[in-house]
C-alpha positions in Angstrom: 19.2 29.6 -27.0 16.4 30.1 -29.4 15.3 32.8 -31.8 12.6 34.9 -30.0 10.9 35.3 -33.4 10.5 31.6 -33.8 9.2 30.7 -30.3 6.8 32.1 -27.8 5.7 29.9 -24.9 2.3 30.6 -23.4 2.3 32.3 -20.0 -1.4 31.9 -19.4 -0.7 29.7 -16.3 1.2 32.4 -14.6 -1.7 34.9 -15.0 -4.3 32.3 -13.9 -2.3 31.7 -10.7 -2.3 35.4 -10.0 -6.1 35.2 -9.7 -5.6 33.5 -6.3 -5.0 36.9 -4.8 -6.6 39.3 -7.3 -10.1 38.0 -6.9 -10.7 37.2 -10.6 -13.5 35.1 -11.8 -13.2 31.5 -10.5 -11.7 32.6 -7.2 -13.4 33.8 -4.1 -12.2 36.1 -1.4 -9.6 35.0 1.2 -8.0 32.6 -1.3 -11.0 30.3 -1.4 -11.5 28.9 -5.0 -15.0 28.7 -6.2 -16.3 27.3 -9.5 -19.9 27.3 -10.5 -19.6 24.2 -12.7 -18.2 22.0 -10.0 -19.1 21.2 -6.4 -21.2 18.4 -5.2 -19.7 15.3 -3.5 -17.9 13.6 -6.4 -15.0 16.0 -7.0 -11.6 14.6 -6.2 -9.9 15.7 -3.0 -6.2 16.1 -2.4 -6.5 15.6 1.4 -4.5 12.6 2.5 -2.5 12.3 5.7 -3.8 13.9 8.9 -3.1 14.0 12.6 -6.0 14.4 15.0 -6.0 15.2 18.7 -8.9 15.0 21.1 -9.2 15.1 24.9 -8.6 12.0 26.8 -11.7 9.9 27.7 -12.0 6.4 29.0 -9.4 4.5 26.9 -10.5 1.0 27.8 -12.8 0.7 24.8 -10.2 1.8 22.3 -7.5 -0.5 23.7 -9.5 -3.6 22.7 -9.8 -2.3 19.2 -6.1 -1.7 18.5 -3.7 -4.1 16.9 0.0 -4.1 17.8 -1.1 -2.6 21.1 1.7 -1.7 23.4 1.2 -0.3 26.9 4.1 1.8 28.1 2.7 2.6 31.5 -0.6 3.2 33.2 -1.4 6.3 31.2 0.4 5.7 27.9 -0.2 3.3 25.1 0.0 2.9 21.3 -1.4 0.7 18.6 -2.9 0.7 15.1 -6.2 0.5 13.3 -5.5 -0.4 9.8 -2.7 2.0 8.7 -3.7 4.6 11.3 -1.5 4.9 14.3 -3.4 5.6 17.6 -1.7 6.7 20.8 -2.8 8.1 24.1 -1.3 9.8 27.1 -2.4 12.2 29.8 -2.7 15.0 27.2 -5.2 13.1 25.1 -5.7 10.7 22.2 -3.7 11.2 18.9 -4.6 9.6 15.6 -2.3 9.8 12.6 -2.1 8.4 9.1 -3.2 8.5 5.5 -7.0 8.6 5.0 -6.6 7.3 1.4 -4.7 4.3 2.6 -7.1 3.7 5.4 -10.1 3.7 3.1 -8.8 2.1 -0.1 -5.4 0.7 0.7 -3.2 3.1 -1.2 -2.8 6.9 -1.6 -1.7 7.2 -5.2 -5.4 7.4 -6.2 -7.1 10.5 -4.7 -10.3 10.3 -2.6 -13.2 12.5 -3.4 -14.8 14.7 -0.7 -17.5 12.1 0.0 -14.8 9.5 0.5 -12.9 11.7 2.9 -16.1 11.9 4.9 -16.5 8.1 4.6 -12.9 7.6 5.9 -13.6 9.8 8.9 -16.8 7.9 9.7 -15.1 4.6 9.3 -12.4 5.8 11.7 -15.1 6.8 14.2 -16.7 3.3 13.9 -13.5 1.4 14.3 -12.2 3.5 17.2 -15.7 4.0 18.8 -14.7 7.7 19.2 -16.8 10.7 18.1 -14.4 12.8 16.0 -16.6 15.8 15.4 -14.6 17.8 17.8 -11.2 16.2 17.1 -8.7 19.0 16.4 -6.5 18.7 13.3 -2.9 19.0 14.3 -1.6 18.5 10.7 -3.0 18.0 7.3 -1.4 17.0 4.0 -2.7 17.6 0.5 -1.3 15.4 -2.2 -1.7 14.8 -5.9 -0.2 12.1 -8.1 0.5 13.4 -11.7 1.2 11.3 -14.8 3.9 13.0 -16.9 5.5 12.4 -20.2 9.1 12.1 -18.9 10.6 10.6 -15.7 9.9 12.7 -12.6 13.7 13.4 -12.2 13.6 15.5 -15.3 11.1 17.9 -13.6 12.5 17.7 -10.1 15.9 18.9 -11.3 14.3 22.1 -12.4 12.9 23.0 -9.0 14.7 26.1 -7.7 15.2 28.0 -4.4 12.3 30.1 -3.1 12.9 32.8 -0.5 10.4 31.5 2.0 11.5 27.8 2.0 14.7 25.9 2.8 15.3 23.4 0.0 16.6 19.8 0.5 17.4 17.5 -2.4 17.7 13.7 -2.2 19.3 11.8 -5.1 19.7 8.2 -5.9 22.1 6.9 -8.5 22.9 10.4 -9.6 19.2 11.2 -10.3 17.1 13.6 -8.3 14.3 11.6 -6.6 12.9 14.0 -4.0 12.9 17.7 -3.5 11.5 19.1 -0.3 11.0 22.5 1.2 10.3 23.7 4.7 9.7 27.0 6.4 11.9 28.4 9.2 9.0 27.9 11.7 8.6 24.2 10.7 4.9 24.7 10.2 4.7 24.3 6.4 6.3 21.9 4.0 6.1 21.2 0.2 7.5 18.0 -1.2 7.8 16.5 -4.7 9.0 13.0 -5.4 8.9 10.0 -7.7 5.8 8.2 -6.5 6.4 5.1 -8.6 9.9 4.6 -7.3 8.6 5.1 -3.7 5.9 2.4 -4.1 8.3 0.0 -5.9 10.9 0.4 -3.2 8.2 -0.4 -0.5 7.0 -3.3 -2.7 3.5 -1.8 -2.8 1.1 -2.6 -5.7 0.7 0.2 -8.1 -2.9 0.9 -9.1 -3.8 0.0 -12.7 -4.5 3.6 -13.6 -0.8 4.5 -12.9 0.8 1.3 -14.0 3.7 1.8 -16.4 3.5 5.6 -16.1 5.9 8.3 -14.9 4.2 9.5 -11.7 5.2 12.6 -9.8 3.8 13.1 -6.3 3.3 16.7 -5.0 2.4 17.3 -1.3 1.6 20.4 0.6 1.7 20.0 4.4 0.6 22.1 7.3 2.3 20.1 10.1 1.7 22.1 13.2 -1.5 23.3 14.8 -0.3 26.9 14.9 0.2 26.7 11.2 -3.4 25.8 10.7 -4.5 28.7 13.0 -2.3 31.0 11.0 -4.0 30.1 7.8 -7.6 29.8 9.1 -7.6 32.0 12.2 -9.0 29.1 14.2 -8.6 25.4 14.8 -9.9 22.9 12.2 -11.8 19.8 13.2 -12.0 16.4 11.5 -15.4 17.3 10.1 -13.9 20.4 8.5 -11.8 18.2 6.2 -14.8 17.4 4.0 -16.3 20.9 4.2 -16.4 22.5 0.7 -15.1 26.0 1.6 -12.3 24.7 3.9 -11.2 22.2 1.3 -11.1 24.9 -1.4 -9.0 27.2 0.8 -6.6 24.3 1.3 -6.4 23.8 -2.5 -5.5 27.5 -2.9 -2.7 27.2 -0.3 -1.4 24.2 -2.2 -1.3 26.1 -5.5 0.3 29.2 -3.9 3.1 27.1 -2.4 3.7 25.4 -5.7 3.8 28.7 -7.5 6.3 30.2 -4.9 8.9 27.7 -6.1 11.0 29.1 -9.0 11.4 26.7 -11.9 14.5 26.5 -14.1 15.0 25.0 -17.5 13.6 28.1 -19.2 14.4 28.7 -22.9 16.5 31.8 -23.4 16.1 33.5 -26.7 17.8 36.2 -28.8 15.6 38.8 -30.4 17.1 38.9 -33.9 15.2 42.1 -34.7 17.6 44.0 -32.4 21.4 44.5 -32.5 23.1 42.4 -29.8 26.3 43.5 -28.0 29.1 41.1 -26.9 28.2 41.8 -23.3 24.5 41.0 -23.8 25.4 37.8 -25.7 27.6 36.7 -22.9 24.8 37.5 -20.4 22.3 35.4 -22.3 24.7 32.5 -22.8 25.4 32.5 -19.0 21.7 32.5 -18.3 21.0 29.7 -20.7 23.8 27.6 -19.0 22.1 28.3 -15.6 18.7 27.3 -16.9 20.0 24.1 -18.7 22.3 22.8 -16.0 20.8 23.9 -12.6 22.5 21.1 -10.6 26.0 22.2 -11.9 25.2 25.8 -11.3 24.0 25.2 -7.7 27.0 23.0 -7.0 29.3 25.8 -8.2 27.6 28.3 -5.9 27.9 25.8 -2.9 31.6 25.3 -3.7 32.2 29.1 -3.6 30.2 29.4 -0.4 32.2 26.5 1.3 35.5 28.0 0.2 34.5 31.4 1.8 34.6 33.2 -1.5 30.8 33.7 -1.4 29.1 35.0 1.7 25.5 34.0 2.7 24.4 37.6 2.0 25.8 37.6 -1.5 24.5 34.1 -2.2 21.0 35.3 -1.3 21.5 38.4 -3.6 22.4 36.1 -6.5 19.4 33.8 -5.8 17.1 36.8 -5.6 18.5 38.0 -9.0 17.9 34.5 -10.4 14.3 34.5 -9.2 13.7 37.8 -11.0 15.2 36.4 -14.2 12.9 33.4 -13.9 9.9 35.8 -14.1 11.4 37.9 -16.9 9.6 36.9 -20.1 11.5 39.4 -22.1 14.6 37.1 -22.1 13.2 33.6 -21.7 10.1 31.4 -21.9 8.9 28.6 -19.6 10.5 25.2 -20.1 8.2 22.8 -22.0 8.5 20.3 -19.1 7.5 22.9 -16.5 4.6 24.1 -18.8 3.3 20.6 -18.9 3.6 20.2 -15.1 2.0 23.6 -14.5 -1.0 22.6 -16.5 -1.5 19.3 -14.5 -1.0 21.1 -11.2 -3.5 23.8 -12.1 -6.1 21.2 -13.1 -5.5 19.3 -9.9 -5.8 22.3 -7.7 -8.7 23.9 -9.6 -10.8 20.9 -10.4 -9.5 18.2 -8.1 -7.6 16.1 -10.6 
């Protein structure tokens, strides 16, 4: 714990994020971010993996363009064009993969909006298919962030939001991936150590990120009905390089990140006030929860598995913890999370 009179962490990021829904300067209506100083074609884009669907046409032309082509029956086949997987059946033609990898060979480095357009046009040329009316079945926004510490130090501080189910994947005792999914399965948010992922796959790391601690954050709308829920219509491939659509997607990315509680907060004691033994015990318990979130969550899971803690009471505890995470009268944001917040805000607001 720290003396409140000696430390006060800035909470400007929290207020800036609230602008998403309050319509403050820099944000448009319906969650679309606008910024008078940016725009144009060279801003970085977080759009990466996509899945497209379009009605079936004559597939004879595309068959000759696919590598690793496999025909399953008269009406079904699969293959690849670069890293993009292409399949067709009686329902239509599906194209899925990372636009960044398709255009530049890796997705650690973000594309700008013009490059997203170039990737779509390249895909049209190599498939000989007009994608202007291709419906987006899923879209992923991702950003790779260089941090001071190893990604595991940040990932271990990601908490349990009410709207997502959390899954944690560890390797060698260190948290490597934290993922979240909604009950409908339409939305996901994932954070993981990008350097480790690329190293494990023996992929070359771009020079810009070489030797750095790189955390990857991804927001995914993985079902067509999820896209309709957010945009009240289908999106097409050409919408992916539309300025207003992209800005709306950036806003959704930022909102999802903000919805995840972050631990590691620094609990303080206001020495200007008299403290009771009960208050001191409460603050010490809160500092332990913030400092050792893995042990705290393991303790809760143990109580749940033993039957001593019901699902209802577990959710009550987590709801109380989420309220404490927003209470700046007892604690301030972790320096690690403040650093991460700043990078995420810049990526979502300005594209990198």
